[in-house]
Each structure stands twice: as structure tokens, then as C-alpha cells.
C-alpha positions in Angstrom: 6.1 -19.4 -10.4 8.9 -21.7 -9.1 12.0 -20.0 -7.9 15.3 -21.1 -9.3 18.3 -21.8 -7.1 22.0 -22.1 -7.8 24.1 -24.1 -5.3 27.4 -22.3 -5.2 29.4 -24.3 -2.7 29.1 -27.5 -0.7 31.5 -27.9 2.2 33.0 -31.2 3.2 30.7 -31.3 6.3 28.4 -34.3 6.8 27.2 -35.7 10.1 30.1 -34.1 12.0 31.8 -30.8 11.5 35.5 -31.2 10.9 36.5 -27.6 10.5 39.6 -27.0 8.3 42.0 -24.2 8.5 39.9 -21.0 7.7 37.7 -21.4 10.7 40.4 -22.8 13.0 42.4 -19.7 12.2 39.5 -17.5 13.1 39.2 -19.2 16.5 42.9 -18.9 17.4 44.2 -16.2 19.6 41.5 -13.8 20.6 38.7 -16.0 19.1 36.0 -14.8 16.8 34.5 -12.3 19.2 36.1 -13.0 22.6 36.7 -9.4 23.8 40.2 -8.4 24.7 40.8 -6.8 28.1 39.8 -3.2 28.1 42.6 -1.2 26.7 43.3 2.5 26.6 44.3 4.0 23.3 46.7 6.9 24.0 46.4 9.8 21.5 44.5 7.5 19.2 45.5 7.9 15.6 43.8 6.6 12.5 46.2 3.6 12.5 45.4 2.9 16.2 41.6 2.8 15.4 42.2 0.6 12.3 44.3 -1.8 14.2 41.3 -2.5 16.5 39.3 -3.5 13.5 42.1 -5.4 11.8 42.7 -7.6 14.9 39.1 -8.9 14.9 37.7 -11.2 12.2 34.2 -10.1 13.2 34.9 -6.4 13.0 36.8 -6.8 9.8 33.9 -8.6 8.2 31.5 -5.9 9.4 33.9 -3.2 7.9 34.1 -5.0 4.6 30.3 -5.3 4.1 29.6 -1.7 5.3 32.2 -0.4 2.8 30.2 -2.0 -0.1 27.3 0.2 -1.1 24.1 -1.8 -1.1 21.2 0.6 -1.4 18.0 -1.3 -2.1 18.1 -2.6 -5.6 21.9 -2.6 -5.7 22.7 -5.5 -3.4 24.6 -7.6 -5.9 28.2 -6.7 -4.8 27.8 -7.1 -1.1 25.8 -10.3 -1.7 28.7 -11.7 -3.8 31.2 -10.8 -1.1 29.1 -12.5 1.6 28.6 -15.6 -0.6 32.4 -16.0 -1.0 32.9 -15.6 2.7 30.4 -18.2 3.7 31.5 -20.6 1.0 35.1 -20.3 2.4 33.8 -21.4 5.8 32.2 -24.6 4.7 28.6 -23.4 4.2 26.5 -24.8 1.4 25.3 -21.5 -0.1 22.2 -21.1 -2.3 21.7 -18.0 -4.3 18.0 -17.4 -4.5 17.1 -15.1 -7.4 14.7 -12.2 -6.6 12.9 -10.4 -9.4 15.0 -7.5 -10.7 13.5 -4.0 -10.8 14.3 -3.7 -14.5 16.6 -5.3 -17.2 19.2 -2.5 -16.5 19.5 -3.0 -12.8 21.9 -5.3 -11.0 21.1 -9.0 -10.2 19.1 -9.4 -7.0 19.3 -12.4 -4.8 18.9 -13.7 -1.3 21.7 -15.7 0.4 20.6 -19.0 2.0 23.3 -20.9 3.7 23.4 -24.1 5.8 25.8 -26.9 6.7 26.3 -29.9 4.5 23.0 -31.2 3.2 20.9 -29.8 6.1 18.8 -27.7 3.6 15.9 -27.3 6.0 17.5 -26.7 9.4 15.8 -26.3 12.7 16.8 -22.7 13.4 17.0 -19.9 10.9 18.8 -16.6 11.5 18.0 -13.8 9.2 18.7 -10.2 8.4 18.8 -7.9 5.4 21.8 -6.7 3.3 20.2 -3.7 1.7 20.2 -0.2 3.1 18.4 3.1 2.6 20.0 5.9 0.6 22.2 7.9 0.5 25.5 5.9 0.9 27.7 7.2 3.7 31.3 5.9 3.7 32.6 3.7 6.6 34.6 5.6 9.2 36.0 5.2 12.7 35.8 7.7 15.5 37.2 7.8 19.0 34.3 8.4 21.5 33.7 11.7 23.1 34.1 11.3 26.9 31.0 12.5 28.7 33.0 13.1 31.8 36.5 14.7 32.1 39.3 12.2 32.5 43.0 12.6 33.3 43.7 11.7 29.6 40.8 12.7 27.3 42.5 11.0 24.4 42.2 7.5 26.0 39.2 5.2 25.8 38.2 1.6 26.1 38.3 -0.5 23.0 34.6 -1.5 23.1 33.7 2.2 22.9 35.2 2.8 19.5 32.5 4.1 17.3 31.9 2.7 13.8 29.9 4.9 11.4 28.6 4.6 7.9 25.4 3.7 6.1 24.3 0.2 7.2 26.8 0.1 10.0 23.7 -0.4 12.3 20.8 -1.2 10.0 21.3 -4.0 9.4 24.9 -5.0 8.6 25.8 -5.1 12.3 23.1 -7.8 12.7 24.4 -9.6 9.6 27.9 -9.7 10.9 26.8 -10.8 14.4 24.5 -13.5 13.1 27.2 -14.9 10.8 29.8 -15.1 13.6 27.3 -16.3 16.2 26.6 -19.2 13.8 30.3 -19.9 13.2 31.0 -20.0 16.9 28.0 -22.2 17.7 29.0 -24.7 15.0 32.6 -24.7 16.1 31.6 -25.7 19.6 28.4 -27.8 18.8 28.8 -29.1 15.3 25.4 -31.0 15.4 23.4 -27.8 15.9 21.0 -27.5 13.0 21.4 -23.8 11.8 20.7 -21.9 8.6 21.3 -18.3 7.5 18.9 -16.2 5.3 20.3 -12.8 4.3 17.7 -11.1 2.1 17.4 -8.1 -0.1 14.8 -5.3 -0.4 13.7 -5.1 3.2 14.0 -1.3 3.2 11.5 -0.6 0.4 9.4 -3.6 -0.6 10.1 -6.8 1.3 10.9 -8.4 -2.0 13.5 -10.7 -0.7 11.6 -12.1 2.3 8.5 -12.5 0.2 10.4 -14.5 -2.4 11.8 -16.8 0.3 8.4 -17.1 1.9 6.7 -18.4 -1.2 9.6 -20.8 -2.1 10.3 -24.4 -1.3 12.8 -23.2 1.3 9.7 -22.3 3.5 7.8 -25.6 3.3 4.4 -26.3 4.9 4.4 -27.8 7.4 7.4 -25.8 8.6 10.8 -27.5 8.8 12.2 -25.0 11.3 11.1 -24.5 14.9 12.7 -21.1 15.5 13.4 -18.0 13.4 15.7 -15.2 14.8 15.3 -11.9 13.0 18.2 -9.4 13.2 17.4 -5.7 13.4 18.7 -2.9 15.7 16.9 -3.4 19.0 19.4 -1.9 21.6 20.3 -5.5 22.4 16.8 -6.1 23.7 14.2 -8.7 22.7 11.3 -7.2 21.0 7.9 -8.3 22.1 6.1 -6.6 19.3 6.2 -3.9 16.6 3.7 -1.8 14.9 2.0 -2.5 11.6 2.0 -0.2 8.7 -0.4 1.3 6.1 0.3 3.8 3.4 -2.1 5.7 1.1 -2.5 8.8 -1.0 -4.9 11.6 -0.2 -6.0 13.0 -3.6 -7.9 16.3 -4.3 -9.3 17.4 -7.6 -10.3 20.9 -8.6 -10.6 23.2 -11.6 -7.8 25.4 -13.0 -8.4 29.1 -13.5 -6.5 32.4 -13.6 -5.5 33.5 -10.1 -7.0 36.9 -10.9 -10.5 35.3 -11.2 -10.3 32.4 -8.7 -14.1 32.1 -8.5 -13.9 30.7 -12.0 -12.0 27.7 -10.7 -11.8 25.4 -7.7 -8.6 25.1 -5.7 -7.6 21.5 -5.0 -5.1 22.7 -2.5 -7.7 24.6 -0.5 -9.8 21.4 -0.6 -7.1 19.1 0.7 -5.7 21.3 3.5 -8.6 20.9 5.9 -8.7 17.2 5.4 -5.0 16.9 6.1 -5.4 19.0 9.2 -8.2 16.7 10.4 -6.3 13.5 9.6 -3.3 14.9 11.6 -5.4 15.0 14.7 -6.5 11.4 14.5 -3.5 10.0 16.4 -4.5 12.0 19.5 -8.2 11.4 19.1 -9.8 8.5 21.1 -10.7 5.6 18.9 -14.3 5.7 20.1 -14.5 9.3 18.8 -13.2 8.3 15.3 -9.4 8.4 16.1 -6.8 5.8 15.2 -6.7 2.6 17.2 -4.7 2.2 20.4 -3.0 -0.8 22.1 -1.9 -1.2 25.7 1.3 -2.8 24.4 2.2 -0.7 21.4 0.5 2.6 22.4 -1.1 4.9 19.9 -1.2 4.4 16.2 0.7 7.3 14.6 0.1 9.2 11.3 2.8 11.0 9.3 2.0 13.3 6.3 5.2 12.7 4.4 4.7 14.6 1.1 2.3 17.2 -0.2 2.3 18.3 -3.9 -0.1 20.3 -6.0 -0.6 23.1 -8.5 1.5 24.2 -11.5 2.2 27.9 -10.9 1.6 30.7 -8.4 -0.8 32.4 -10.7 -2.9 29.4 -11.6 -5.7 28.0 -9.4 -4.5 24.4 -8.7 -6.6 21.7 -10.4 -4.9 18.9 -8.4 -3.1 18.1 -5.2 -2.1 15.1 -3.3 -0.4 14.0 -0.1 1.5 10.8 0.8 0.6 9.5 4.2 2.0 6.6 6.4 0.4 5.2 9.4 2.1 3.0 12.0 -0.7 0.7 13.4 -0.8 -0.1 17.1 -3.9 -2.3 16.8 -6.3 -3.8 14.4 -5.9 -4.6 10.7 -5.0 -2.4 7.8 -8.7 -2.6 6.7 -9.8 -1.4 10.1 -7.7 1.7 9.7 -8.7 2.2 6.1 -12.3 2.5 7.3 -11.4 5.0 9.9 -9.6 7.2 7.3 -12.4 6.9 4.8 -14.9 8.1 7.4 -12.6 11.0 8.5 -12.3 12.2 4.9 -16.1 12.1 4.4 -16.7 13.9 7.7 -14.7 16.9 6.4 -15.9 16.9 2.8 -19.4 15.7 3.2 -18.6 12.9 0.9 -18.7 15.0 -2.2 -15.7 13.2 -3.8 -13.5 16.3 -4.1 -11.0 14.7 -1.8 -10.6 10.9 -1.5 -8.2 8.4 0.0 -6.5 6.3 -2.6 -5.5 2.9 -1.1 -4.8 1.2 -4.4 -1.4 2.8 -4.9 -0.1 1.3 -1.7 -1.8 -2.1 -1.6 -1.0 -4.4 1.3 0.1 -3.0 4.6 0.4 -5.3 7.7 -1.1 -5.6 11.1 0.9 -5.2 14.3 3.3 -8.1 15.0 3.5 -9.9 18.4 6.8 -11.7 18.7 8.3 -14.1 21.3 10.3 -12.6 24.1 10.6 -15.6 26.5 14.3 -16.0 27.0 15.7 -14.8 30.3 18.6 -12.3 30.5 17.3 -9.8 28.0 15.4 -6.6 28.4 12.1 -6.7 26.6 10.8 -3.8 24.6 8.4 -2.8 21.8 9.4 -0.8 18.7 7.6 1.4 16.1 9.5 0.4 13.0 8.6 -2.3 10.5 10.7 -5.4 9.7 10.7 -8.5 7.6 8.7 -10.4 10.2 5.2 -9.9 8.6 6.6 -10.7 5.1 7.5 -14.3 6.1 4.5 -16.6 6.2 5.2 -18.9 9.1 3.5 -22.3 8.7 2.6 -24.6 11.6 5.1 -27.4 12.3 4.4 -31.0 11.4 4.0 -31.9 15.1 1.4 -29.1 15.4 3.7 -26.9 17.4 4.1 -23.2 16.8 7.3 -21.7 15.2 9.0 -19.3 17.6 10.0 -15.9 16.3 12.6 -13.6 18.0 13.6 -10.1 17.0 17.0 -9.0 18.4 20.1 -7.1 17.3 22.8 -4.6 18.0 22.6 -0.8 17.7 20.2 2.0 18.6 17.0 2.1 16.6 17.1 5.9 16.7 20.2 6.3 14.4 19.3 4.1 11.3 18.3 6.1 8.2 20.0 9.2 9.7 23.2 11.0 8.8 24.8 9.9 12.1 24.2 6.1 11.8 26.9 4.5 14.0 27.5 1.7 16.5 30.2 0.7 19.0 32.5 -2.2 18.9 31.1 -3.4 22.2 27.5 -3.5 20.8 28.5 -5.7 17.9 30.4 -8.1 20.1 27.7 -8.3 22.7 25.2 -9.1 19.9 27.2 -12.2 19.0 26.8 -13.4 22.6 23.1 -12.6 22.5 22.5 -14.5 19.3 24.4 -17.4 20.6 22.2 -17.5 23.7 19.0 -17.4 21.6 20.3 -20.3 19.5 21.3 -22.3 22.6 18.0 -21.8 24.3 16.0 -22.6 21.2 18.0 -25.8 20.6 17.8 -27.0 24.2 14.0 -26.3 24.4 13.4 -28.2 21.2 15.5 -31.2 22.3 13.8 -31.4 25.6 10.3 -30.8 24.2 9.7 -27.7 26.3 8.9 -25.3 23.5 
């Protein structure tokens, strides 16, 4: 089905970028992200901390979007705020409608922005605007000094800690991407750049899938580079694990707990299977274990939920577990076959316990991503991203589209109650994104991709 688009704003930009007052004002004084000299905040008060944020357009934008709750499915308000911001800075903004979860849920849309009429730019920068629950309000915190200092109430500006849901995953990336794009265009107006800020990354990939199947992702590809924003500790990611989810289901027969031989316990049936599956991540693949990769390490299995039975005095007729696997090698189908055999090894194939793969269709294989830009540490990560949800087509010239994964913040704190990031990390990410843009543009221009 064809996706509908609404063009919200068309800036006055054509072949050159004549930036009017909003962006010029951003670039005055300290610049968009040019760091101030390290300063000590003496006896830092709430006003002192707020002043650091107020003095930076980048940090103020980050604060504004973190303060707006945008748990997956409820991204409308933060999306509208970002659209207004981009429109005021001479972007042409398209609102790409994504299927709503129900008639009673807020409107869902991706934000696609570019300069003038350059609807299919060379370089796309993308991140997601949704978060996981629960919402945690934005807050500022002076860092705790790890070593005693003459004045423990003083600290460097870049060490100020910003907390709240989405402060890292992925609104820090969103803010850094937006401002890296603004800075690049201010200095090099001819750079062909576009922004894709999508919804639903945290639970379904709905936003990226909608973009992937739309005319904004033509075949052959119109862009030569895609830069994905996620928390990566400011490192380039050479690859991340794939994913597969499934239910393990057991059936039995209910009976009075005083006469258990008259029934069949589904819980008793499922427990040995779960115990066996839990060993597969440490079992060599040649012995029936999960697949291993020299780059990504072991595949890992997590038993996330277990439910069953109706009462303590009733033999349970049903039980099930929800299981997630992070794939280090192979395809989802390869791992499905491993799981199926493991279940049959325990049950003898009697059907009393079985793996239901239909409830969690899909899954994706491990992703190998470009990491060929000097000056960055290169790592791998275990989490999933929008990378596999975007079908990347070959370019018209036969070349391969480059994909980079980079962003500010530790990947250990997202989804936790202590999600937080420092001022310095956000500002450094802007410089990192700018470098990726610069290298991608130069390589394409010189034909050295």
C-alpha cells in the first residue's frame, strides 16, 4: 500500500544555503556545540546546573525532547515538537504516517527532513524518537567525584550528568544528529544531507519498516551512506547480534492436587526443557548448542517470562515461557532448528512441550556494519537496532551503500532506572557525526568509497 506524505514546510533554500536569523543566532557566541572552557561550578545549585543547559542550543533541544514522554506508541507530541524545530531551521519536513496501533491511540509518524528540494539526499542520518517504559522525568545532577578534591562541590561543565528516560536511548543521538547536520550545512551548504527520525524502534521496528517500503527508499538507492544513531560509547560498531523470540508451550491435564496421578502437570513437563535450553549458550555448537562467532562471541538465551497453572491445589493443564535469543551467527531459521532439536531431545518428541515460533515471526540475523573511519574505537554490541529493518538497495552505479552505527552514551544504562549521560558525551557526538559526514562526502566525491 502506498504511504501518504504531508509536506509541512519548505525552506527558502535552493542551490545555495542562505541561512536566515534562526540558525545565524544559533551559531553566534559559543556556537551550536563549541565547548566552553572547562569551568568549575562552586556549590552548584539547581540554577547553576540549569544555566549550563540554557546556554547551549544543543543541550536545550535535548532537554526539551527528553521532557516530552514518548514511550513507543505515544510519539506524537515529541514528533510535533521536532517538526516545528526543523521547519524553523529551513528544512523541508515530511511527516510519514505509520500505521497506528488502534483508533484510540495517538497518531504515529516518522520525520523525514532535507534541504530545499533534495528529497533523495546522498547521506541519511537516522535515529528513533520512541523510548521504553516507564517514563522517568528529566533531571540534572552534579557528578560525584571519584577522587577527593580541594572543593568537592566543583566540577567541569562537561561532566554535568543529564538523567531521564530517553536521555541516552536515543534522544542524545537525535539531538547530536540534528545539530551535526545544522553545523555541517552552515559551513558546507552544498552537502547533500537528510534526516530520518522514526518511531517504534523499541518494540516493533514499525517506523523503519514503513520507511524501508516507501518511495523514500528507492531502488536503486539514492543515498550512498546511512548513519544510524544509538548509544555506542562514542565508538563505531562493526556489528551487532541478531535476534529471535519464541514461546515454549507445554500442555497437560488438570486434576485435583490430592490425586495428581489423575492429571498431567504442564509445569513439570516444561521445567526440564527450560533447564536444558538454558545450557545451550554454553554448549559447543557441534554438540547441539547455539551458534558462535569469532566477532560477536556466543549467542545468548534469556528465559524472560514463565507462566502456568490456575491455583496451588490444581494440577496445571498449561504452562508457557517467553524466550529471547541474541544470535551471534547464522540465520533465525538455523537457530530455530537447534531449538526444535533440543526440545525433542528432552521430550522424546511426544508433543507435550513444543516451541511456538509463529507468535514471534521474523527475527533477524547478525548485522555487520562499516567501521572504516579513522579516529574511532571499533566495538561490537549485543543489542538490536533499526539497521536490519531497513532494506538497503544497491546503488545505480553498482556500489554498496555504507552503513555506520555510532552515538553518545553508555549502552549499559538504557532501559534502566539510572539512564543518564554527560554534557561532554553529547557534545563529542556532534563532532563524531560531523566527521562521519565529512568522510562520507569526501569519499563519494573522490570515488574512493
